[in-house]
VOVEX-84816 format. One record per residue (C-alpha): residue number from 1; residue in three letters; x, y, z. Coordinates in nm, 2 decimals, decimal comma. Layout:
N
+-----+-----+--------+--------+--------+
|   n | res |     xx |     yy |     zz |
+-----+-----+--------+--------+--------+
| NUM | ALA |      X |      Y |      Z |
...
+-----+-----+--------+--------+--------+
END
This chain:
301
+-----+-----+--------+--------+--------+
|   n | res |     xx |     yy |     zz |
+-----+-----+--------+--------+--------+
|   1 | MET | -11,98 | -20,52 |  -7,77 |
|   2 | LYS | -11,97 | -20,90 |  -7,71 |
|   3 | VAL | -12,32 | -21,06 |  -7,60 |
|   4 | THR | -12,29 | -21,35 |  -7,40 |
|   5 | VAL | -12,59 | -21,60 |  -7,31 |
|   6 | ARG | -12,58 | -21,92 |  -7,07 |
|   7 | ARG | -12,82 | -22,09 |  -6,87 |
|   8 | VAL | -12,84 | -22,03 |  -6,50 |
|   9 | GLY | -13,00 | -22,23 |  -6,17 |
|  10 | PRO | -13,06 | -22,12 |  -5,85 |
|  11 | GLU | -12,69 | -22,00 |  -5,77 |
|  12 | SER | -12,75 | -21,68 |  -5,99 |
|  13 | ALA | -13,07 | -21,58 |  -5,81 |
|  14 | ALA | -12,92 | -21,28 |  -5,71 |
|  15 | ILE | -12,82 | -21,16 |  -6,03 |
|  16 | VAL | -13,13 | -21,26 |  -6,16 |
|  17 | LEU | -13,32 | -21,05 |  -5,86 |
|  18 | ASP | -13,12 | -20,72 |  -5,98 |
|  19 | ILE | -13,18 | -20,70 |  -6,36 |
|  20 | VAL | -13,53 | -20,80 |  -6,29 |
|  21 | ARG | -13,56 | -20,54 |  -6,01 |
|  22 | GLU | -13,40 | -20,26 |  -6,21 |
|  23 | ALA | -13,53 | -20,36 |  -6,58 |
|  24 | PHE | -13,93 | -20,39 |  -6,41 |
|  25 | GLY | -13,85 | -20,09 |  -6,22 |
|  26 | SER | -13,75 | -19,87 |  -6,49 |
|  27 | ARG | -14,10 | -19,94 |  -6,66 |
|  28 | PRO | -14,42 | -19,72 |  -6,62 |
|  29 | PRO | -14,60 | -19,75 |  -6,28 |
|  30 | LEU | -14,87 | -20,02 |  -6,33 |
|  31 | ASP | -15,23 | -20,10 |  -6,14 |
|  32 | PRO | -15,21 | -20,34 |  -6,03 |
|  33 | PRO | -14,79 | -20,34 |  -6,03 |
|  34 | ALA | -14,59 | -20,58 |  -6,16 |
|  35 | ASP | -14,55 | -20,90 |  -6,04 |
|  36 | ALA | -14,19 | -20,92 |  -6,07 |
|  37 | LEU | -14,13 | -20,64 |  -5,85 |
|  38 | ARG | -14,25 | -20,86 |  -5,54 |
|  39 | GLU | -14,00 | -21,13 |  -5,64 |
|  40 | THR | -13,72 | -21,18 |  -5,38 |
|  41 | GLU | -13,40 | -21,38 |  -5,39 |
|  42 | SER | -13,59 | -21,66 |  -5,20 |
|  43 | SER | -13,87 | -21,67 |  -5,48 |
|  44 | ILE | -13,62 | -21,64 |  -5,80 |
|  45 | ALA | -13,39 | -21,92 |  -5,62 |
|  46 | THR | -13,71 | -22,13 |  -5,63 |
|  47 | ARG | -13,77 | -22,06 |  -5,99 |
|  48 | LEU | -13,44 | -22,10 |  -6,19 |
|  49 | ALA | -13,47 | -22,44 |  -5,96 |
|  50 | LEU | -13,78 | -22,57 |  -6,10 |
|  51 | GLY | -13,72 | -22,47 |  -6,49 |
|  52 | GLY | -13,37 | -22,26 |  -6,50 |
|  53 | GLY | -13,33 | -21,91 |  -6,64 |
|  54 | LEU | -13,03 | -21,73 |  -6,88 |
|  55 | VAL | -12,83 | -21,46 |  -6,79 |
|  56 | ALA | -12,71 | -21,24 |  -7,08 |
|  57 | ARG | -12,40 | -21,04 |  -7,04 |
|  58 | LEU | -12,23 | -20,75 |  -7,27 |
|  59 | ASP | -11,85 | -20,72 |  -7,19 |
|  60 | GLY | -11,87 | -20,99 |  -6,94 |
|  61 | GLU | -12,13 | -20,71 |  -6,71 |
|  62 | PRO | -12,45 | -20,93 |  -6,65 |
|  63 | VAL | -12,70 | -20,73 |  -6,80 |
|  64 | GLY | -13,01 | -20,96 |  -6,87 |
|  65 | ALA | -13,23 | -21,21 |  -6,78 |
|  66 | LEU | -13,50 | -21,42 |  -6,79 |
|  67 | ILE | -13,68 | -21,74 |  -6,62 |
|  68 | MET | -13,82 | -22,03 |  -6,79 |
|  69 | ASP | -14,11 | -22,20 |  -6,71 |
|  70 | ALA | -14,20 | -22,50 |  -6,84 |
|  71 | VAL | -14,59 | -22,60 |  -6,85 |
|  72 | GLY | -14,72 | -22,86 |  -7,09 |
|  73 | ASP | -14,58 | -22,84 |  -7,45 |
|  74 | SER | -14,49 | -22,50 |  -7,39 |
|  75 | VAL | -14,20 | -22,29 |  -7,23 |
|  76 | TYR | -14,29 | -21,94 |  -7,08 |
|  77 | LEU | -14,03 | -21,66 |  -7,09 |
|  78 | ARG | -14,04 | -21,53 |  -6,74 |
|  79 | ARG | -13,95 | -21,21 |  -6,59 |
|  80 | PHE | -13,76 | -21,13 |  -6,94 |
|  81 | GLY | -13,55 | -20,80 |  -6,83 |
|  82 | VAL | -13,27 | -20,65 |  -7,02 |
|  83 | LEU | -13,11 | -20,30 |  -6,84 |
|  84 | THR | -13,19 | -19,95 |  -6,99 |
|  85 | SER | -12,83 | -19,91 |  -7,03 |
|  86 | ALA | -12,79 | -20,22 |  -7,23 |
|  87 | GLN | -13,06 | -20,18 |  -7,50 |
|  88 | GLY | -13,01 | -20,17 |  -7,84 |
|  89 | HIS | -12,71 | -20,39 |  -7,86 |
|  90 | GLY | -12,88 | -20,69 |  -7,92 |
|  91 | VAL | -12,92 | -20,85 |  -7,54 |
|  92 | ALA | -13,29 | -20,91 |  -7,60 |
|  93 | GLY | -13,25 | -21,05 |  -7,94 |
|  94 | ALA | -12,99 | -21,31 |  -7,83 |
|  95 | MET | -13,21 | -21,40 |  -7,50 |
|  96 | ILE | -13,48 | -21,50 |  -7,73 |
|  97 | GLN | -13,18 | -21,69 |  -7,94 |
|  98 | ALA | -13,10 | -21,88 |  -7,65 |
|  99 | ALA | -13,38 | -21,96 |  -7,51 |
| 100 | SER | -13,53 | -22,10 |  -7,85 |
| 101 | GLU | -13,23 | -22,33 |  -7,86 |
| 102 | ALA | -13,30 | -22,44 |  -7,47 |
| 103 | ALA | -13,69 | -22,51 |  -7,56 |
| 104 | VAL | -13,62 | -22,76 |  -7,83 |
| 105 | GLY | -13,83 | -23,06 |  -7,75 |
| 106 | ARG | -14,11 | -22,85 |  -7,66 |
| 107 | ALA | -14,39 | -22,70 |  -7,92 |
| 108 | TRP | -14,40 | -22,33 |  -7,81 |
| 109 | LEU | -14,23 | -22,04 |  -7,63 |
| 110 | ARG | -14,49 | -21,84 |  -7,45 |
| 111 | VAL | -14,48 | -21,45 |  -7,28 |
| 112 | VAL | -14,73 | -21,27 |  -7,07 |
| 113 | ALA | -14,75 | -20,89 |  -7,12 |
| 114 | ARG | -14,93 | -20,65 |  -6,97 |
| 115 | GLU | -15,16 | -20,42 |  -7,18 |
| 116 | GLU | -15,10 | -20,11 |  -7,06 |
| 117 | LEU | -14,77 | -20,11 |  -7,21 |
| 118 | PRO | -14,83 | -20,16 |  -7,58 |
| 119 | ARG | -14,44 | -20,12 |  -7,64 |
| 120 | THR | -14,36 | -20,43 |  -7,48 |
| 121 | VAL | -14,66 | -20,60 |  -7,68 |
| 122 | GLY | -14,53 | -20,46 |  -7,99 |
| 123 | PHE | -14,15 | -20,60 |  -7,87 |
| 124 | TRP | -14,29 | -20,93 |  -7,87 |
| 125 | ALA | -14,52 | -20,92 |  -8,15 |
| 126 | HIS | -14,20 | -20,78 |  -8,41 |
| 127 | ARG | -14,00 | -21,10 |  -8,31 |
| 128 | GLY | -14,24 | -21,33 |  -8,43 |
| 129 | PHE | -14,48 | -21,40 |  -8,09 |
| 130 | THR | -14,91 | -21,41 |  -8,23 |
| 131 | GLN | -15,14 | -21,30 |  -7,93 |
| 132 | THR | -15,29 | -21,54 |  -7,85 |
| 133 | ASP | -15,53 | -21,47 |  -7,57 |
| 134 | ARG | -15,62 | -21,17 |  -7,31 |
| 135 | ASN | -15,76 | -21,20 |  -6,96 |
| 136 | SER | -15,73 | -20,81 |  -6,88 |
| 137 | PRO | -15,45 | -20,67 |  -6,80 |
| 138 | TYR | -15,28 | -20,98 |  -6,89 |
| 139 | VAL | -15,20 | -21,05 |  -7,31 |
| 140 | GLU | -15,04 | -21,36 |  -7,38 |
| 141 | LEU | -14,83 | -21,43 |  -7,68 |
| 142 | VAL | -14,68 | -21,74 |  -7,81 |
| 143 | ARG | -14,44 | -21,83 |  -8,15 |
| 144 | PRO | -14,32 | -22,24 |  -8,24 |
| 145 | VAL | -13,99 | -22,35 |  -8,12 |
| 146 | PRO | -13,73 | -22,39 |  -8,42 |
| 147 | SER | -13,64 | -22,67 |  -8,54 |
| 148 | PHE | -13,26 | -22,78 |  -8,59 |
| 149 | HIS | -13,18 | -23,05 |  -8,86 |
| 150 | HIS | -12,87 | -23,17 |  -8,89 |
| 151 | VAL | -12,78 | -23,21 |  -9,30 |
| 152 | PRO | -12,47 | -23,42 |  -9,36 |
| 153 | THR | -12,50 | -23,35 |  -9,78 |
| 154 | ALA | -12,61 | -23,14 | -10,05 |
| 155 | GLU | -12,89 | -23,45 | -10,15 |
| 156 | ASP | -13,00 | -23,45 |  -9,81 |
| 157 | MET | -13,04 | -23,05 |  -9,83 |
| 158 | ARG | -13,25 | -23,11 | -10,09 |
| 159 | ALA | -13,51 | -23,37 |  -9,96 |
| 160 | LEU | -13,52 | -23,13 |  -9,64 |
| 161 | GLY | -13,66 | -22,87 |  -9,86 |
| 162 | ALA | -13,90 | -23,11 | -10,06 |
| 163 | ARG | -14,05 | -23,21 |  -9,73 |
| 164 | VAL | -14,09 | -22,85 |  -9,60 |
| 165 | ALA | -14,27 | -22,77 |  -9,89 |
| 166 | GLN | -14,52 | -23,01 |  -9,83 |
| 167 | ASP | -14,61 | -22,77 |  -9,53 |
| 168 | LEU | -14,59 | -22,45 |  -9,78 |
| 169 | ARG | -14,92 | -22,24 |  -9,97 |
| 170 | PRO | -14,93 | -21,99 | -10,21 |
| 171 | GLY | -14,88 | -21,65 | -10,03 |
| 172 | ASP | -14,61 | -21,81 |  -9,80 |
| 173 | LEU | -14,26 | -21,63 |  -9,74 |
| 174 | VAL | -13,93 | -21,80 |  -9,66 |
| 175 | VAL | -13,61 | -21,62 |  -9,56 |
| 176 | LEU | -13,30 | -21,80 |  -9,60 |
| 177 | THR | -13,00 | -21,69 |  -9,44 |
| 178 | GLY | -12,67 | -21,83 |  -9,43 |
| 179 | ASP | -12,27 | -21,76 |  -9,55 |
| 180 | LEU | -12,18 | -21,80 |  -9,91 |
| 181 | GLY | -12,18 | -22,16 |  -9,98 |
| 182 | ALA | -12,41 | -22,22 |  -9,71 |
| 183 | GLY | -12,66 | -22,39 |  -9,93 |
| 184 | LYS | -12,94 | -22,15 |  -9,95 |
| 185 | THR | -12,96 | -22,25 | -10,33 |
| 186 | THR | -12,97 | -22,61 | -10,27 |
| 187 | PHE | -13,23 | -22,58 | -10,04 |
| 188 | THR | -13,46 | -22,38 | -10,24 |
| 189 | GLN | -13,38 | -22,67 | -10,53 |
| 190 | GLY | -13,57 | -22,89 | -10,27 |
| 191 | LEU | -13,82 | -22,67 | -10,26 |
| 192 | GLY | -13,87 | -22,65 | -10,62 |
| 193 | LEU | -13,89 | -23,02 | -10,62 |
| 194 | GLY | -14,14 | -23,07 | -10,33 |
| 195 | LEU | -14,39 | -22,80 | -10,49 |
| 196 | GLY | -14,30 | -22,92 | -10,83 |
| 197 | VAL | -14,23 | -22,65 | -11,05 |
| 198 | GLN | -14,06 | -22,59 | -11,37 |
| 199 | GLY | -13,73 | -22,52 | -11,46 |
| 200 | PRO | -13,37 | -22,59 | -11,31 |
| 201 | VAL | -13,35 | -22,38 | -10,97 |
| 202 | THR | -13,04 | -22,17 | -11,00 |
| 203 | SER | -12,90 | -21,93 | -10,79 |
| 204 | PRO | -13,12 | -21,56 | -10,89 |
| 205 | THR | -12,76 | -21,38 | -10,81 |
| 206 | PHE | -12,75 | -21,18 | -11,12 |
| 207 | VAL | -13,14 | -21,11 | -11,24 |
| 208 | ILE | -13,20 | -21,06 | -10,89 |
| 209 | ALA | -13,53 | -21,26 | -10,94 |
| 210 | ARG | -13,64 | -21,63 | -11,09 |
| 211 | GLU | -13,99 | -21,73 | -11,17 |
| 212 | HIS | -14,12 | -22,09 | -11,13 |
| 213 | ALA | -14,45 | -22,18 | -11,31 |
| 214 | THR | -14,62 | -22,48 | -11,19 |
| 215 | ARG | -14,64 | -22,82 | -11,35 |
| 216 | GLY | -14,94 | -22,86 | -11,13 |
| 217 | THR | -15,24 | -22,73 | -10,97 |
| 218 | GLY | -14,97 | -22,59 | -10,65 |
| 219 | PRO | -14,84 | -22,25 | -10,59 |
| 220 | GLN | -14,57 | -22,14 | -10,85 |
| 221 | LEU | -14,22 | -22,00 | -10,68 |
| 222 | VAL | -14,04 | -21,70 | -10,64 |
| 223 | HIS | -13,71 | -21,71 | -10,61 |
| 224 | VAL | -13,50 | -21,39 | -10,51 |
| 225 | ASP | -13,13 | -21,28 | -10,39 |
| 226 | ALA | -13,13 | -20,98 | -10,23 |
| 227 | TYR | -12,78 | -20,94 | -10,15 |
| 228 | ARG | -12,74 | -20,66 | -10,41 |
| 229 | LEU | -13,06 | -20,48 | -10,30 |
| 230 | GLY | -13,03 | -20,16 | -10,11 |
| 231 | GLY | -13,38 | -20,26 |  -9,90 |
| 232 | ALA | -13,69 | -20,36 |  -9,87 |
| 233 | ALA | -13,83 | -20,10 | -10,10 |
| 234 | GLU | -13,65 | -20,21 | -10,39 |
| 235 | LEU | -13,73 | -20,58 | -10,30 |
| 236 | ASP | -14,09 | -20,46 | -10,34 |
| 237 | ASP | -14,08 | -20,25 | -10,66 |
| 238 | LEU | -13,93 | -20,59 | -10,84 |
| 239 | ASP | -14,11 | -20,62 | -11,19 |
| 240 | LEU | -14,25 | -20,98 | -11,14 |
| 241 | ASP | -14,51 | -21,11 | -11,33 |
| 242 | THR | -14,65 | -21,31 | -11,03 |
| 243 | ALA | -14,78 | -21,19 | -10,77 |
| 244 | PHE | -14,64 | -21,24 | -10,44 |
| 245 | ASP | -15,02 | -21,39 | -10,30 |
| 246 | ASP | -14,99 | -21,63 | -10,55 |
| 247 | ALA | -14,65 | -21,78 | -10,54 |
| 248 | VAL | -14,43 | -21,92 | -10,24 |
| 249 | THR | -14,16 | -21,67 | -10,23 |
| 250 | VAL | -13,77 | -21,75 | -10,13 |
| 251 | VAL | -13,57 | -21,46 | -10,04 |
| 252 | GLU | -13,16 | -21,54 |  -9,98 |
| 253 | TRP | -12,99 | -21,28 |  -9,79 |
| 254 | GLY | -13,38 | -21,14 |  -9,66 |
| 255 | GLU | -13,35 | -21,10 |  -9,35 |
| 256 | GLY | -13,34 | -20,76 |  -9,21 |
| 257 | ILE | -13,48 | -20,71 |  -9,58 |
| 258 | ALA | -13,78 | -20,96 |  -9,66 |
| 259 | GLU | -13,99 | -20,95 |  -9,33 |
| 260 | ASP | -14,25 | -20,66 |  -9,46 |
| 261 | LEU | -14,39 | -20,86 |  -9,72 |
| 262 | ALA | -14,61 | -21,11 |  -9,54 |
| 263 | ASP | -14,74 | -21,07 |  -9,18 |
| 264 | SER | -14,59 | -21,42 |  -9,13 |
| 265 | ARG | -14,25 | -21,59 |  -9,27 |
| 266 | LEU | -14,08 | -21,94 |  -9,26 |
| 267 | GLN | -13,72 | -21,82 |  -9,16 |
| 268 | VAL | -13,44 | -22,08 |  -9,25 |
| 269 | ARG | -13,11 | -22,01 |  -9,14 |
| 270 | ILE | -12,81 | -22,23 |  -9,23 |
| 271 | SER | -12,48 | -22,26 |  -9,10 |
| 272 | ARG | -12,21 | -22,49 |  -9,09 |
| 273 | ASP | -12,22 | -22,79 |  -8,85 |
| 274 | PRO | -11,97 | -22,69 |  -8,54 |
| 275 | ALA | -11,88 | -23,05 |  -8,51 |
| 276 | ALA | -11,74 | -23,03 |  -8,92 |
| 277 | GLY | -11,41 | -22,91 |  -8,81 |
| 278 | VAL | -11,26 | -22,61 |  -9,01 |
| 279 | ASP | -11,18 | -22,75 |  -9,33 |
| 280 | PRO | -11,42 | -22,60 |  -9,56 |
| 281 | ASP | -11,32 | -22,83 |  -9,83 |
| 282 | ALA | -11,38 | -23,18 |  -9,58 |
| 283 | GLU | -11,63 | -23,44 |  -9,76 |
| 284 | PRO | -11,87 | -23,44 |  -9,66 |
| 285 | ASP | -11,95 | -23,12 |  -9,54 |
| 286 | PRO | -12,26 | -23,11 |  -9,30 |
| 287 | ARG | -12,48 | -22,80 |  -9,25 |
| 288 | THR | -12,74 | -22,74 |  -8,96 |
| 289 | VAL | -13,07 | -22,57 |  -9,04 |
| 290 | GLU | -13,31 | -22,38 |  -8,80 |
| 291 | ILE | -13,62 | -22,37 |  -8,92 |
| 292 | LEU | -13,83 | -22,08 |  -8,72 |
| 293 | ARG | -14,21 | -22,02 |  -8,79 |
| 294 | LEU | -14,33 | -21,67 |  -8,76 |
| 295 | GLY | -14,67 | -21,52 |  -8,75 |
| 296 | PRO | -15,00 | -21,58 |  -8,72 |
| 297 | ARG | -15,00 | -21,83 |  -9,03 |
| 298 | TRP | -14,79 | -22,08 |  -8,81 |
| 299 | ALA | -14,98 | -22,01 |  -8,48 |
| 300 | ARG | -15,18 | -22,31 |  -8,42 |
| 301 | THR | -15,22 | -22,37 |  -8,10 |
+-----+-----+--------+--------+--------+
END
């Protein structure tokens, strides 16, 4: 099944309203009732005219929607709903990703959830949102908007890694995602330069993990390749001399495996720049790097 997400305006008010009514109507009754159930096509159209919204489709059928509400340096995700029949197909995640891209230029994504719905609060927490306020019965959660970097060359990739390293401290987790040859190890080499660690930073594919001691007073670097690991348990059982709490830990191929190593993480996704064409041997071969700071470590509001 294919999920697509597109920006919409007031012309899509009827579609958004149908999704909001069905999605919120399927939740347990609340006292006071959810504000979303009082929406009309007119009120939805007004919201969409002010900030726009997103509609997600599953094989062409509209199944998810949200409204974006820009306030100061933040974008609130309002009326976020996915039809029950479409849950479990990645619709919610695709909408959050699309909202993150649409919010570039702002600092924060924010959501407001009801405290009587702990599964909903947990849903947002699982996706890197951190609670910052509670005004019963409402809970506000926040997540930084990711930054996107155009990286033309391998040297630029190392330079980006070195800049990112300046924000890191012992106990930090970096989860690297990208296809073979995307530049994950090159980015890590830049981290090593920025941290000032010893030894050349090379791919740990065959040894699973390499440890790099610091040359000075900064944290050590633990560089892990999770490609051949069977899951989070095998990652946690690695026989390392350096404790994760004493080092910056970088896990290549770590998405879906490494998240439980820490309550916060720097998630780095590297992809070929779509403007570069289709020739993988072209020079230069630029990349787009998305950096997303997740969890309370990075929730500085």
